[in-house]
DRENPAGU-353792 format. One record per residue (C-alpha): residue number from 0; residue in one letter; x, y negated, z. Coordinates in pm, 1 decimal. Each point is the difference from the previous one (the first is absolute). Example, Ala and Ser with C-alpha at 12.3 -4.5 7.8 and 13.67 -1.06 7.14 Angstrom:
REM residues 2
kedren	segu	u	v	w
0	A	1230.0	450.0	780.0
1	S	137.0	-344.0	-66.0
//
This chain:
REM residues 442
kedren	segu	u	v	w
0	M	-352.7	-1289.9	-1100.5
1	E	-331.3	-27.4	184.6
2	I	-122.0	293.9	207.2
3	K	-321.1	26.3	-204.2
4	D	202.5	28.1	-324.1
5	L	213.3	283.5	138.9
6	Q	-313.1	169.7	134.9
7	K	-158.2	-4.1	-345.6
8	I	312.4	147.3	-159.6
9	M	8.2	280.3	256.6
10	Q	-371.7	75.8	-25.6
11	D	-18.5	-8.6	-380.6
12	N	308.2	220.3	-32.0
13	G	-126.1	259.0	246.9
14	V	269.2	-42.4	265.7
15	V	-80.8	192.0	318.1
16	G	204.9	157.2	275.2
17	A	202.1	269.8	-175.8
18	G	-55.3	249.9	278.6
19	G	-222.6	47.6	302.1
20	A	-356.0	-114.1	-59.4
21	G	74.8	-227.2	-296.7
22	F	-115.1	-331.0	148.2
23	P	-41.6	-262.7	-277.6
24	S	312.0	-212.9	40.1
25	Y	-155.4	-330.3	-107.3
26	A	-224.4	4.5	306.9
27	K	302.7	-10.3	230.6
28	L	123.0	-336.8	-127.1
29	T	-64.7	-288.8	239.9
30	D	172.9	-312.2	122.6
31	K	-41.4	125.2	358.0
32	A	306.2	223.9	-34.8
33	D	338.1	-111.0	130.0
34	T	166.8	333.2	-84.3
35	I	-25.3	240.9	-289.1
36	L	141.4	345.2	45.1
37	M	105.3	256.1	-259.6
38	N	-29.6	361.6	107.2
39	C	294.7	209.7	-118.7
40	A	-15.9	253.0	281.0
41	E	-121.2	302.3	-203.3
42	C	-232.0	93.1	284.8
43	E	-25.4	367.9	-90.8
44	P	285.9	253.7	-5.7
45	L	134.3	98.0	-347.0
46	L	-136.6	-312.1	-173.8
47	K	263.9	-204.9	-182.2
48	L	-170.2	-208.4	-267.7
49	H	-7.5	-336.3	179.2
50	R	370.6	-4.7	79.6
51	Q	74.2	115.9	-355.9
52	L	-219.7	-265.9	-158.3
53	L	141.0	-274.4	223.0
54	E	356.8	101.5	-80.2
55	K	-61.2	1.5	-377.8
56	H	-199.7	-324.9	-8.9
57	A	135.5	-183.2	302.5
58	Y	28.3	-342.9	-161.2
59	E	-343.0	4.4	-164.1
60	I	-172.3	118.8	317.6
61	M	180.5	-251.1	224.0
62	K	-79.7	-281.6	-243.8
63	T	-370.1	90.2	4.3
64	F	-8.2	50.0	376.1
65	H	156.4	-344.9	49.1
66	M	-255.3	-148.3	-240.6
67	V	-284.9	148.0	205.7
68	M	156.8	-146.4	314.7
69	E	11.5	-346.9	-156.0
70	T	-352.8	30.2	-140.7
71	V	-160.1	75.1	338.1
72	G	229.9	-245.5	179.6
73	A	158.6	257.5	231.1
74	S	323.3	-92.9	174.0
75	Q	164.9	339.6	-34.5
76	A	-6.3	315.1	-212.3
77	I	133.0	315.8	162.5
78	I	92.6	322.8	-177.7
79	G	-35.1	283.2	251.6
80	I	232.6	275.9	-116.4
81	K	149.0	302.2	171.6
82	K	371.0	-43.9	69.5
83	S	69.9	340.1	-158.0
84	Y	-100.1	-134.8	-345.6
85	V	356.4	-116.7	-57.5
86	Q	-3.1	-37.2	-378.6
87	T	-326.8	-192.6	-0.3
88	I	128.1	-234.5	269.8
89	K	312.9	-67.4	-207.3
90	A	-214.0	-85.2	-302.9
91	L	-203.9	-246.4	207.3
92	Q	301.6	-166.5	155.5
93	Q	147.4	-85.0	-341.2
94	N	-264.5	-266.6	-68.2
95	I	-173.2	-73.3	328.6
96	E	177.8	-334.8	48.4
97	E	-190.7	-136.9	-300.3
98	F	-325.5	21.2	194.2
99	P	-18.1	-224.5	307.7
100	G	-219.9	139.0	275.0
101	L	38.1	358.0	-118.9
102	K	176.6	243.4	232.8
103	L	43.9	370.7	67.5
104	H	-106.3	175.9	316.2
105	L	169.8	338.5	38.2
106	L	-213.6	274.6	146.1
107	D	73.8	326.3	178.0
108	E	-63.4	333.6	-171.1
109	V	-314.6	81.6	197.7
110	Y	-360.7	84.9	-78.6
111	P	-242.5	-174.1	-57.7
112	M	208.9	-310.1	-71.1
113	G	-210.1	-71.4	-309.9
114	D	-318.4	-43.5	205.5
115	E	-55.1	-374.1	-43.4
116	V	-83.0	-49.5	370.6
117	V	327.3	167.8	98.8
118	L	193.0	-181.9	-272.5
119	I	-134.1	-340.8	103.4
120	Y	109.1	59.9	358.6
121	E	345.4	122.0	-102.5
122	A	59.9	-290.7	-240.5
123	T	-162.8	-287.0	191.0
124	G	-65.2	111.6	357.4
125	R	-371.6	-74.2	-45.6
126	V	-266.8	248.4	109.1
127	C	-310.2	26.3	-216.7
128	R	-332.9	7.4	179.8
129	P	-161.6	346.2	6.1
130	G	-223.5	11.8	-302.7
131	G	129.3	-339.7	-113.5
132	L	167.7	-112.1	-320.8
133	P	365.8	-101.9	-40.1
134	I	-103.9	-352.4	-99.1
135	E	-120.6	-54.3	357.5
136	Q	370.6	7.0	86.5
137	G	85.2	-225.1	-294.4
138	V	136.2	289.5	-206.6
139	I	-78.9	138.3	-347.6
140	V	141.1	342.7	-90.3
141	F	67.6	134.2	-351.6
142	N	186.7	309.8	-111.2
143	V	279.3	4.1	-256.6
144	E	-195.3	134.1	-297.7
145	T	-279.8	-250.3	58.5
146	I	243.9	-291.4	-24.8
147	Y	153.8	155.7	-312.1
148	N	-348.0	16.1	-153.9
149	V	-47.0	-370.4	81.7
150	Y	332.4	-68.2	-173.6
151	Q	-115.2	178.2	-316.0
152	A	-333.1	-183.6	2.6
153	M	175.7	-336.0	41.3
154	E	290.0	46.2	-239.5
155	S	-147.5	223.7	-269.5
156	Q	-377.9	-36.3	46.8
157	K	5.2	375.5	50.7
158	P	-284.5	149.3	205.9
159	V	34.0	306.8	219.4
160	T	-17.8	296.9	-236.8
161	E	277.0	223.7	137.8
162	K	102.7	161.3	325.7
163	Y	328.4	123.5	138.5
164	V	-43.0	343.8	159.2
165	S	257.5	219.0	175.8
166	V	-26.0	374.5	-66.9
167	V	188.7	197.9	263.1
168	A	33.4	326.7	193.7
169	E	-56.1	326.5	-193.4
170	V	97.4	-131.8	-343.6
171	E	307.1	61.1	-213.2
172	H	99.2	-365.9	-39.4
173	P	-141.8	-237.9	263.6
174	V	-60.5	-333.7	-169.3
175	T	-179.6	-333.5	23.0
176	V	-187.9	-61.8	-325.0
177	K	-200.9	-279.8	-160.0
178	V	-337.6	117.9	-128.4
179	P	-319.1	-162.3	-133.5
180	L	-279.9	-34.6	252.2
181	G	-260.8	266.7	-65.2
182	C	232.5	282.3	-100.0
183	T	-35.8	323.9	197.7
184	L	213.9	121.8	287.5
185	D	87.5	303.0	-214.1
186	E	146.3	-233.1	-262.9
187	V	199.9	-183.2	266.4
188	V	138.1	316.9	157.8
189	A	99.7	131.4	-344.2
190	Q	261.1	-278.2	-17.0
191	A	194.2	169.1	282.5
192	G	63.1	323.3	-189.9
193	N	-108.2	342.9	116.1
194	I	-186.5	55.7	325.6
195	T	213.5	216.3	228.7
196	T	-268.3	166.7	211.4
197	K	-251.5	263.5	-108.1
198	D	-316.5	-146.5	149.3
199	P	45.6	-379.6	1.3
200	V	-215.9	-260.6	170.1
201	Y	13.0	-368.5	-92.3
202	F	22.4	-217.9	307.7
203	V	-77.7	-354.4	-113.1
204	G	163.1	-282.9	193.8
205	G	238.1	62.4	286.7
206	P	15.2	313.3	215.4
207	M	-140.9	-182.7	303.9
208	M	-299.3	-186.9	-143.8
209	G	-48.7	163.6	-338.7
210	R	-269.4	233.4	-130.6
211	I	-25.5	318.6	-202.2
212	G	-70.4	-89.1	-362.5
213	S	-97.9	177.0	-319.8
214	G	210.2	8.5	-314.6
215	A	-286.0	-168.2	-187.4
216	D	-15.5	-297.0	239.0
217	P	81.3	-332.0	-170.4
218	V	288.0	-221.8	110.6
219	T	-121.0	-326.6	153.5
220	K	163.1	-325.7	107.2
221	T	68.3	146.9	345.6
222	T	153.1	335.0	-104.3
223	N	358.6	-9.2	128.3
224	A	110.4	362.5	11.0
225	V	-86.5	359.9	-70.6
226	L	158.9	261.7	224.7
227	V	-12.1	344.4	-157.8
228	L	-14.4	241.5	294.7
229	P	-51.4	373.6	53.8
230	R	-356.1	83.7	98.7
231	D	122.1	143.1	330.1
232	H	198.5	-311.0	97.1
233	Q	-94.6	-127.5	344.6
234	I	-107.5	-340.8	-134.6
235	V	-244.4	159.0	-244.3
236	M	-132.4	244.2	257.2
237	K	-62.5	-276.5	254.4
238	K	-189.5	-204.8	-256.9
239	Q	-225.0	297.9	-79.7
240	R	-112.8	60.9	359.2
241	T	-357.9	-85.2	96.1
242	S	-87.7	-256.3	264.3
243	A	-238.5	239.6	176.1
244	I	284.0	246.7	56.7
245	D	238.6	-282.3	92.4
246	L	-238.4	-114.2	272.2
247	K	-31.3	352.7	141.8
248	R	377.7	39.0	-1.9
249	A	34.6	-327.9	188.8
250	A	-249.5	119.8	262.7
251	S	188.4	325.1	50.8
252	I	370.9	-85.9	-17.3
253	C	57.3	-376.6	49.8
254	C	250.6	-11.2	287.8
255	Q	-68.8	-366.3	89.5
256	C	365.1	-92.2	-55.5
257	N	-93.2	-348.4	-130.8
258	T	277.3	11.8	-264.2
259	C	-240.4	-102.0	-278.5
260	T	-66.8	-327.5	181.1
261	D	359.2	-48.0	116.2
262	L	123.7	4.3	-361.3
263	C	-294.8	-184.3	-159.4
264	P	148.3	-304.1	-183.0
265	R	-312.2	-215.9	37.2
266	H	-42.0	94.4	368.4
267	N	358.8	-103.8	66.7
268	L	-74.7	-338.8	-157.0
269	G	-275.5	-50.5	254.9
270	H	-301.5	104.4	-208.5
271	P	-282.0	182.9	184.8
272	I	40.7	328.6	-183.1
273	D	60.5	297.6	229.1
274	P	-2.1	334.7	-184.2
275	A	47.6	205.9	316.7
276	R	-296.5	-161.9	173.0
277	F	-210.4	50.6	-313.0
278	M	98.4	367.7	-26.0
279	R	-92.2	61.6	363.5
280	A	-341.0	-160.6	-44.1
281	A	-80.3	150.1	-342.3
282	S	108.1	355.3	82.0
283	A	-206.2	-5.5	320.4
284	G	-299.9	-172.2	-158.6
285	D	29.6	-269.5	265.7
286	F	-191.9	-317.8	-91.2
287	R	-12.3	-165.7	342.1
288	D	257.3	-248.7	-127.4
289	V	-47.2	-87.5	-367.9
290	N	316.4	-212.3	-28.4
291	P	225.9	285.4	-116.5
292	Y	-241.4	50.7	-290.8
293	I	-50.9	-367.3	-81.2
294	D	375.2	-62.5	13.3
295	S	53.5	256.6	-276.7
296	A	-67.3	-296.4	-231.6
297	F	349.7	-127.9	82.1
298	C	180.4	317.5	-115.9
299	S	219.8	-60.5	-306.8
300	S	-5.1	372.0	-96.9
301	C	381.1	2.5	-19.8
302	G	-2.4	364.6	114.3
303	V	280.1	-18.1	259.3
304	C	-225.4	160.4	260.8
305	E	-103.8	287.5	-224.0
306	M	303.9	65.0	-218.8
307	Y	279.7	-71.6	248.3
308	A	-94.8	-55.4	363.4
309	C	-237.0	280.0	97.2
310	P	183.5	311.8	127.2
311	Q	-317.4	206.2	-54.3
312	S	-47.5	-106.4	-364.3
313	L	-340.0	-153.2	74.4
314	A	-168.8	-257.3	-223.0
315	P	-63.2	-331.7	179.4
316	R	33.1	-206.2	-319.7
317	T	-255.1	209.5	-188.7
318	L	-252.3	-7.7	284.7
319	L	48.5	-374.0	49.0
320	A	-57.1	-52.8	-373.2
321	D	-321.7	201.6	18.7
322	M	-114.7	-213.4	291.8
323	K	81.5	-322.4	-187.9
324	G	-196.5	121.9	-298.4
325	G	-294.3	96.7	217.0
326	L	-4.6	-340.2	167.0
327	R	1.0	-172.9	-339.2
328	K	-290.6	210.9	-125.4
329	A	-190.7	-82.6	316.6
330	G	57.6	-369.4	-61.2
331	I	215.3	-41.5	311.3
332	R	266.0	-260.7	-67.0
333	P	334.9	-19.4	182.2
334	P	0.5	-226.4	306.3
335	Q	84.4	-358.6	-88.0
336	G	242.1	-227.5	180.2
337	V	197.3	281.3	165.5
338	Q	342.3	-123.7	104.8
339	P	307.8	223.2	30.0
340	V	162.6	60.6	334.3
341	P	375.9	-70.8	18.7
342	V	223.5	214.2	-219.0
343	K	118.2	306.5	190.2
344	E	352.7	-34.0	139.5
345	S	56.6	363.6	-97.1
346	R	-86.6	-63.3	-365.8
347	E	361.6	-9.1	-117.8
348	Y	54.3	350.2	137.8
349	R	-314.9	143.8	-151.3
350	K	63.3	-66.7	-365.4
351	V	-4.7	299.5	-234.3
352	P	332.2	48.4	-187.9
353	E	-77.3	79.4	-361.7
354	E	272.9	263.8	-22.9
355	R	-148.8	187.6	294.6
356	L	-350.3	-44.3	-141.5
357	M	99.8	159.6	-330.4
358	A	154.5	292.0	186.1
359	R	-315.3	44.3	208.4
360	L	-212.4	-1.9	-316.3
361	G	221.5	247.0	-185.1
362	L	97.9	-257.0	-264.5
363	T	375.0	-41.5	48.2
364	Q	79.2	228.5	-292.3
365	Y	-198.3	-230.4	-230.2
366	D	184.1	-320.3	93.0
367	K	182.0	-31.4	-332.8
368	D	61.4	-275.5	-251.7
369	A	-301.6	-73.4	-218.8
370	P	153.0	-242.6	-251.1
371	M	-225.1	-258.6	-160.7
372	D	-74.7	37.0	-371.1
373	E	-154.4	-321.5	-134.3
374	T	-95.8	147.8	-336.6
375	L	-378.1	-14.8	-21.8
376	V	-135.9	352.3	-37.8
377	D	-207.1	47.0	-316.8
378	I	-349.2	124.6	89.6
379	P	-273.8	81.5	-260.0
380	K	-306.8	-62.8	216.6
381	V	-70.0	-185.1	324.2
382	K	-290.5	-13.5	243.2
383	I	11.2	-344.4	158.2
384	L	-194.4	-39.4	323.0
385	L	-196.2	-322.5	47.0
386	S	58.8	5.0	375.8
387	Q	371.1	17.3	76.9
388	H	-17.1	-255.0	279.3
389	I	-191.9	-102.1	310.5
390	G	-306.6	-201.1	-94.5
391	A	-248.3	10.9	-286.2
392	P	84.5	216.6	-305.0
393	A	81.8	-187.2	-320.2
394	Q	-280.8	-16.6	-257.6
395	A	54.2	159.8	-340.1
396	I	-1.5	-241.4	-295.3
397	V	64.8	258.0	-273.5
398	K	-216.8	273.4	-148.5
399	V	55.3	340.4	-155.4
400	G	161.2	-33.3	-343.6
401	D	182.1	-326.0	71.7
402	Q	364.7	-22.9	-100.5
403	V	215.5	-141.5	280.4
404	T	365.3	-91.8	29.5
405	R	225.5	60.1	296.8
406	G	-33.6	-289.2	245.6
407	Q	-345.7	-103.3	-121.2
408	M	-252.6	-62.8	277.4
409	I	-263.2	274.3	-16.4
410	A	-175.9	-75.8	329.4
411	S	-36.1	-344.3	151.1
412	P	10.2	-85.9	372.0
413	A	-337.0	41.6	169.1
414	Q	-152.9	-255.6	232.9
415	G	174.9	-8.3	335.9
416	L	331.0	172.5	69.5
417	S	102.5	157.1	-331.0
418	V	262.8	-2.5	-275.9
419	G	15.6	67.2	-371.6
420	I	80.0	340.2	-151.3
421	H	194.8	33.5	-324.9
422	A	58.4	257.1	-273.2
423	T	317.4	191.6	78.9
424	I	44.4	142.6	-350.7
425	S	-118.3	-115.2	-341.8
426	G	-278.0	205.0	-156.2
427	K	-373.3	66.0	-14.0
428	V	-241.9	-15.1	291.7
429	T	-159.7	346.0	19.7
430	E	-193.1	-22.9	328.0
431	V	-135.5	-276.6	222.2
432	T	-171.5	60.4	335.0
433	D	-50.7	-206.7	312.2
434	R	312.8	166.8	143.8
435	W	251.2	25.4	-283.2
436	I	94.1	-71.6	-359.4
437	V	174.3	258.7	-219.5
438	V	231.7	-114.7	-279.3
439	A	158.1	238.3	-251.0
440	K	267.9	-72.5	-256.2
441	N	-118.7	7.4	-360.0
//
């Protein structure tokens, strides 16, 4: 298959990164790659869907991954998987000999192993340039669900209309469910039985990099998990703090211990991100040296500094994110051509064990099985966002009153970086805006 043919299949069928920022997957394909890498590291604590999906569909996913490798002309395809995922590894090993060039790389149970910059270094020994793309190191990274979506597009001409979502924490029956895109978080959480806390908060995504969501929020192509937490849980309370107060707290109680920088995963890979230096400058209002502020552009927002490292419970990640946002609004772009310094010799001793991280976050009690149920949940109405990916929103090609069938394209890719959007249930179009399309069953 030619690269351009696979790109068209991916774009037309709406395949994007099934997590993170949702980068359109077709745009990653290039003959400049010598390595393709599958991310099965479940970056965030409590998330299980990628290992579950890979175990259940190991052959189909490996077959598709190998096909992508051959299409781009890469010499190797590596599945990065944590060594603790024993059952998934067994499922992969049963058929891996059928696919020359495909191999497993077993990873330690540390956070944030799913960060693609960290994963690339662990699996290949290559260090990505600060602010650079993996392809500069000859690597393309996909996650498990993305490759499974490519498989369905190739084998069944099935576009992306569904999402696997784990529902965990304060629920009666933790579970990973398959739901139509555009259903509400309330409808997803209902699949896990009764909520077991009086005043629940939905934390969307993982506990480290997620956000507080509303029950009416629609599921998108990047929704991986919903953690149902008590309103007074430390993760929720930290997310609700204000940056103005966080800055004053930093000015008054930061003890200059440097632990936030010592444990920063990107810093330890030689990137010029130094949370401690930034906190000293920002809390003192010191602008004599602007580099600590400019270098905030290289923060990955993994949250190690804020959620794990700081003994004073300060908020370096949040303040760095505010600075990054402010720089973007001011039109200040990250420095170009910055090269990493050598990887820190101490890096191996400064990794964050996931078991200890969960204990620090107060999540150990929620680390339970969340078995995967592949029965598609029946939903009467969906609100399908036209922008579920980085790039230009898809453009609606239906109008109110149209009858649509599940899998039908209802918004075509826009000019530039964009993908198609499809009906996730069959029914009648009841609303069309420049942001979403609502479909209701007849």
